[in-house]
Every structure is written in C-alpha cells, then in structure tokens.
N, C-alpha and C positions, 0 to 999 in steps of 0.2 A: 353664484356665477359660474366658480371654476372646481377645479376639482383642488380637497384642503389637501393644504401639505404635511406629509405624514414625514415625522422626523426618522432620520436612518438609522439604523441600530449596526450594531457596530457588537462584530463576535471576536471573545480570544480566544485564539486554539491551543495556545503554550501554557505550560506547565508553570505553577510561579517555582521561579528560581528560591532553595531552601537550602543549599548552598553558603550561603554568603552568612550566615546567622551560623554555620558550625566554624568557618575558614579562622585562626586565630587571629588578630590582627598584628599586622605589621608593626614590630618599635622605631620611634622617631631615630632618624641616625645620630642622632646627640645624644643619645642617653651615655649616662656611666659607667654601664656594662662591655659597649662600643670603643667607646673614646678611650677608656682609661685614668678620668679624671675622679676626681672626689664629689656626690650631689651636692648643689649649693645651697647655703645653709637661708634661714629664717629671712637672719640678720645680713647676708649679704647680695639677697634679695631687693629688700626694705634699701639699703645704700643705693642699689641699680637706679630703684625707684624715684630716687632722690635725687643721684645726681644725675637719672637720665629727663628728670621735671627740672631742674635746674638750668641745662641744656638747652633746652625751648623753652623754657622765659624767658633764655637770658639771646636765643634767638628771636622770638618775636618780639621782646623790646628794641631787639638792632632793630628788624624790620619795620616795626611802627614809625620810628623815629625816623629811616632815611626815608620810606615812603608816608609820612604823616607831611615830611616837609617839602615837599614837591606844590602844593596849595601855596607856601614862602616861596618858595622859588618862581611859581607862573607869576607872582603878586610881582616879586620884584623886574619881571621881564617887562611888567605894564603890558598893555592892552596889544593886543594883538595887531590890530592895525596904523599903530601909530608911528610905528618904523618899518623900515623895510625889511630886517632881517629878523624879524620875531617872530612869524610865522613858522619859519626853520627852527628858532631855537624854541617854540613853544609844540614841534616836532618832537625835534631831541628828548628835549626836557621826560616828557611821555612817555613818547615812542621807544624809547632807545635806552637811556639811562635807568630807568627801572631793573631792565634787566639781568645786568652784571651787578647786582647790591645783592637780588634775589637767589642768582646760580653760587656768586660767592657763601652765603648765608646757608644755602642745604650744602653744600660742600662741606665747610664746618660743623656742621650738626651732623652729615654723615658720620666724618671724623671722631665728633667726639663720643656719639655715643657706642661708634664701633670701640673705641677707648676703654670709654666707664663700662660697658663688656667685658672686654678681654682683660680686665683690671679685677673683675670679681670672680671671673671666673681661671682666673690667674692660666690664659693663654698670652 
C-alpha cells in the first residue's frame, strides 16, 4: 500500500580508542602505600564484618520492634470515628512518629559503622 520503511543505517566515522587499555589504572586513595598504614589482615576483616553485622542486626531489630508496635498503638487509640481527636492521633502516629525513630537509628548505625572501621584500621 505504501513504501516499505527501510531501517536507517548508522555510520561510525571515528577510530576505536585503544589508549584505554594501555593506560595504567589509578591506585585507590586508601592504599597502604599512600596512607602510611599497615595493610589490613584477614582476621581484622573478619572481625570488622562480624561487628558490622552485629550493628546492622541490632539496628534492624530496634526498628522492627519500634515500627512493629505501631499497629498496637493504633489498636489502643481505638477506631478513628469514636473520638473527635482520634483521626489526628492516627495521623500523628502514622505520619510523624516513625520518622524520628528511623533518623535516630540511621545516625546511630552510621556512627557505629564508622567507629567499627576506625577500631579495625587504627584511625
């Protein structure tokens, strides 16, 4: 019925870059040669991983406990239609209360993780 559409052809005019493979890779900033610290041993890495896992599980448990109590709190408040101030209380419990707990747990975890890494690396 009409002219068939012909796919458009792309033409590459530049040469491939071969200098990428020949360039040496830059060293990461935190290598022992640059910082003057001794390399971290396998035992130290294992210890760090255990401490980080313990901190992560603690933060998760605290958040699960605090956020898991929200349904119980809403149950105690009762149905939203029984008291005039109940809808406001429900909005405060669901919309405001969880965020300070999340922020506090996040701040605690980041500080704990940095302290764990500093203890292992000696910084």
